[in-house]
C-alpha positions in Angstrom: 58.7 152.4 138.8 55.1 151.3 138.7 53.3 149.0 136.4 49.9 150.0 134.7 48.0 148.6 137.7 49.8 150.6 140.2 51.8 147.7 141.7 55.4 148.6 142.0 58.5 146.8 143.5 60.4 148.4 146.3 64.1 149.3 144.9 66.5 147.5 147.1 68.9 150.5 146.8 70.3 150.1 150.2 71.8 146.7 149.4 73.4 148.3 146.3 75.1 150.9 148.2 76.3 148.7 151.1 77.6 146.0 148.9 77.6 142.4 150.0 78.9 140.1 152.8 82.1 139.8 150.8 82.6 143.6 151.0 81.4 146.8 149.2 80.7 146.6 145.6 83.1 148.3 143.2 81.7 151.2 141.3 81.5 149.2 138.1 79.8 146.2 139.8 77.3 148.6 141.5 76.4 149.9 138.1 76.0 146.5 136.6 73.8 145.4 139.4 71.8 148.6 139.0 71.4 148.0 135.4 70.4 144.4 136.1 67.7 145.7 138.4 66.4 148.2 135.9 66.2 145.5 133.2 64.8 142.6 135.3 63.7 143.8 138.8 60.1 144.8 137.9 59.4 141.6 136.0 60.9 139.4 138.7 58.9 141.3 141.4 55.6 140.9 139.6 56.3 137.2 139.0 57.0 136.7 142.8 54.1 138.9 143.7 51.6 136.9 141.6 53.3 133.6 142.7 52.7 134.5 146.4 49.1 135.3 145.9 49.6 139.1 146.2 51.9 139.3 149.1 53.9 142.6 148.5 56.2 142.0 151.5 57.2 138.6 150.4 57.8 139.9 146.9 59.8 142.9 148.1 61.9 140.8 150.4 62.5 138.0 147.8 63.5 140.3 145.1 65.8 142.3 147.4 67.5 139.1 148.7 67.8 137.9 145.1 69.7 141.1 144.1 71.9 140.9 147.1 72.8 137.4 146.2 73.3 138.5 142.6 75.9 141.1 143.9 77.9 138.4 145.4 78.2 136.4 142.1 77.8 138.9 139.2 80.5 137.3 137.1 79.0 133.7 137.4 75.4 134.7 136.3 75.0 133.9 132.6 71.2 134.5 132.2 70.2 137.2 134.8 66.4 137.2 134.4 66.3 133.4 134.7 68.7 133.3 137.7 66.9 136.2 139.5 63.5 134.5 138.9 64.6 131.1 140.3 66.5 132.7 143.2 63.6 135.1 144.1 61.1 132.2 143.9 63.2 130.1 146.2 63.6 132.8 148.7 59.8 133.5 148.7 59.2 129.7 149.0 61.3 129.6 152.1 59.6 132.8 153.5 56.2 131.4 153.0 57.3 128.0 154.5 58.6 129.9 157.7 55.3 131.9 157.9 53.3 128.6 157.9 55.6 127.2 160.6 55.1 130.3 162.8 51.4 130.5 162.0 51.1 133.6 159.9 48.1 131.9 158.1 46.6 132.8 154.8 45.9 136.5 155.5 48.9 137.8 153.6 47.1 138.4 150.4 44.2 140.3 152.2 46.6 142.5 154.1 48.6 143.2 151.0 45.4 144.3 149.2 44.4 146.5 152.1 47.8 148.1 152.2 47.5 148.8 148.5 44.2 150.7 148.8 42.2 147.6 147.8 43.9 147.0 144.5 46.0 143.9 143.8 47.2 145.0 140.4 47.7 142.0 138.2 45.2 139.6 139.6 42.0 139.8 141.3 42.1 139.1 145.1 40.1 135.9 144.9 42.0 134.5 142.0 45.3 135.4 143.7 44.2 133.5 146.8 43.2 130.5 144.8 46.5 130.4 142.9 48.4 130.7 146.2 46.6 127.4 147.4 48.0 125.4 144.4 51.0 123.1 145.0 54.3 124.8 144.5 55.1 123.2 141.1 51.7 123.8 139.7 51.6 127.3 141.0 55.0 128.1 139.5 54.0 126.7 136.1 50.7 128.5 136.0 52.2 131.9 137.0 55.2 131.7 134.7 53.2 130.5 131.8 49.6 132.0 132.0 50.4 135.3 133.9 53.7 136.2 132.4 53.8 134.2 129.0 57.0 132.4 129.4 57.5 129.5 126.9 57.4 125.9 128.4 61.1 125.4 127.5 62.1 128.5 129.6 60.0 127.3 132.6 61.6 123.9 132.4 65.0 125.4 132.4 64.1 127.8 135.3 62.5 125.0 137.4 64.9 122.2 136.5 62.1 120.0 135.2 61.4 118.5 131.8 59.1 120.3 129.4 56.7 117.4 129.8 56.6 117.8 133.6 55.9 121.5 133.2 53.0 120.7 130.8 51.5 118.2 133.3 51.8 120.7 136.3 50.4 123.4 134.1 47.5 121.1 133.0 46.8 120.1 136.6 47.0 123.7 137.9 44.5 124.8 135.4 42.2 121.9 136.1 42.4 122.5 140.0 41.8 126.1 139.5 38.7 125.5 137.3 37.4 123.2 140.0 38.1 125.7 142.8 36.3 128.4 140.6 33.4 126.2 139.8 32.9 125.0 143.5 33.3 128.5 145.0 36.3 127.7 147.0 
């Protein structure tokens, strides 16, 4: 599974086969989870990949963990794409916070590009690095709206913010990004 730019998510197949902490998945549940992955996995991965500034490892880990968590509560998930996006972004947020605490620094996007043969796929390296420097709320609004085209109402529902707050974060993100590009940051 690869998008047009050569960036593809790692299929967390091992988690499907092993089941969850509550026990192995029943055959029907495993199939439901596999279909959920086929329907939503690549889009969720690309969103997390863009949101992290091009960090393949963080995107792979966050999406895999989101699907493991989905396997634990398949019957409770009403809107799978929205639930997976929110869960994967929260996992990625925790991972990036942990990396900052242990001193991984801002080299993740550069190493991800090197590992991908110099191609970042959806975003150019410099733009991805600038987006990764935006505050979380602004980065989330910008990536979901401008990169993936989600409507403001959907972003508001995913993030638990009002539509007005999403528009404010989006406006500020665009202005900050414009300033960074103009100033050559």
